[in-house]
N, C-alpha and C positions, 0 to 999 in steps of 0.2 A: 495870572488869570485866576478869577475867583473860583472857589469850590462850590459845587451845586449838589443838591440832594438827589440821590438815585431815585427816590420815590417820586420826585417831580418829573424825571425823565420817563419812568415807568407809567406814571399817570398820563402824561402827554402822549406817549407812544402807544401804550396798550389800554389806556382807559382804566387802569387799576386804581382802586381807592384803598387807602390804608396800607400801601406798600411799605416795606421796611425802610426806616429813615437811616440812610447810610451816607457818609461823605464819600464823594468820588472825585477823581481828577480828570477833567476833560482836557484833551490835547487838540489844539487847532491844527489845520493843515500846515501852518508856518512852523509848528513844532516837530511834525512828523515827516513832512514832504509828501504826504498822502493827499489825495483829492477829497478828503472826507474828515469828519470829526472822529476821534478815538476817545473812548471812555474807559478809564482805568479805575479799578476798585481794589481794596485789599480783601484778603480771604474772609475775614471776620465770620459771618454767619452762613456763608455759602457752603454747600455740600459738594459741589463739583470742583474740578481742578482749575488751574489758572485759565482765565479767559479775558479777552478784551471785547468791548462793544464798538462797532463802527456804524456810522450813519451819516447821511447827508444833512446839511443844514438848509432848511427850506426858508426862504425869506419870509419874515413876519409870521411864520407858523411854527417855529421851534425846530425840534429834531424830527426826522422822518425815518421810519422803518429801521429799527436797530437790528443789526446782525451780530451774533456772538461768534467769535472765532477762538479756538483753543490756542493757548500759549504752550507750544511744544516743539519738538524737533520736526514734527510733521503737522503744521497748523491746518485745521479744517473747520468748516462751518459747523457749529453745534446747535444753533437755533437761528431762526429767521431766514431770510433769503433776500434775493434782490441784488446781489453783487454779480457784476459781469465777470467773465473769466479773467479779463485784464485787471479789474479791480481786486479780485481775489489773489491774483499773482502778486500785485503790489503789496497787499496787506501781508501775505505770507513772507515776502522778502523783508518787510519792515520788522515783523515779529522775529524772524531769524537773525536779523542784524542786531536786535535789542533783546534777545532771548534771556540772557543772564540778568539784565537790569529789570525786565518785566517780571521775571520769576521772583527776584529779591523783593520788589515792591509788593507783589501779590502776597508774599509771605510775611510782610511787615518788617522786612529787613532794611528798609531805607525810607527816609522822609521825602516829602514831595519836592523840596528844594534840591535834594541830592538826585532824585529822579530826573528833574528837569535839566540838571547839569549833565547827566549821563546819557540821556536819550540821544540817539543818532538819527537824524532824518535820512530818508531814502535819498541816495544820490550824493551823500557826503561821507567821506572816509572817517573823520573823527570830529567830535565836538558838535556843538549846535551852530557855530558861526565861524 
């Protein structure tokens, strides 16, 4: 899956011009088992703790309504909104299943290929397939 610029997502979702140009890793539902896109970035210039972005993919309109969720032992929504209780439960479960991998990636401790090999989709005990 190609890397895209975080600034492109921020510009599309929030209408921000001149957002910081950062490489990110988008994960499709096939990668995570979640019914939404997951957006991962490394810590780099962020001042907050580890987070992921989740959002729906809207046909022909790009990404819709990013929600940021903390990567911790008790994941919580830190910005945005629009997740149902069921969606938030699924996202929390996925974060907890992948907590160590997500934290290592956030801190720059693993490359994208290693991340993709280590991520466990919801509903699978080990590995991606």
